[in-house]
N, C-alpha and C positions, 0 to 999 in steps of 0.2 A: 504496503501499499502503497501507494506515497506520498511527502512529507509534504501540509496545509503547510502555508503563506500567507502570514493578511494578511491585508495592502499594505493598512502603515507599511511591515516592517520590506513586504518590496516596491513601496517611494521610493525611502529614505535605501535601500541599497540603490535602487535606478538609479537618486542624485549622491554620493557620492562613487558610483559608477560615473557618472557626466562631468562629474566635478576630477575627475584623473585622466583624462579625455582627453586625446592630441589637439580635439575634432575646436572651434570657435562656440560657446557657450549661449553669449547671445552677439545682437546683432552690433557693437558693439565689438564684443571680444574680435572678430572679422578682423581685423585691421586696415583694408581695405575700404572703409567705409566712412566712420571719424576722421579720418583726414579732407576731406569733401565737405560734408556739413559746415556751410557757414563759406560756404568759396560759391566764386560768380559764376554761373556758365559763359561759353566764350559763344555758343551757337548749340540752338538753338534741338531738339531734342522730343523724337517723334515718339505716338506712340502705336499702336493701335487704327484705324481707318486716318494713322496720319491724324490726330488727337493730341494735341503736344502737349505731351511729359512738360518737360519746360523751358523755357524760352529765351533768346541768348541774353544776360542782365541784372538775368533772376537771382534770387543765391538760396542753394539748397538747403533747406529742409530736412524733416524725416518722416514727411508728409511724402518729399518729389523721393527720397533714396527709397520712404516707403513700395512707391508707387510705380519705380522703380524696380524694387524686386520681382511685383507681382508681377508685372507684361515683359520682367527679362530684359529687364535693359540697363540690367547694373552696372555696365562696361561698356556703355553706350555711353550712361552719363559721365560715371570715371571720365573716360576719353575729352570731353565736353568737355570739365569742368579745368583738366591739367593745367599750368604754369610751365612756358617755354626752358 
C-alpha cells in the first residue's frame, strides 16, 4: 500500500524543490526582464493583427512585459528597447 502524503506536506516539498531549482522562479529572477523595465521603446512592437503592443517613445511597464510574454513577443520587446 503506497504512503499517502498530505497536500500541505506535498506543497511544502514542491516549494522547497522550487527554491533549489536552477530555473528562474519569478518574472524578475529571469534576468532579462528586470533590465528593460523603465526603458524607452525605440520602435513599435506589434502583437497579433498588427495591434500595437508598445509604441516608439513609450516607457516599458510590467504590463507591457506581461502582454509581450503572453503573445510570445518578449524578444521583440527587448530588441526594441536595446541601446547601442
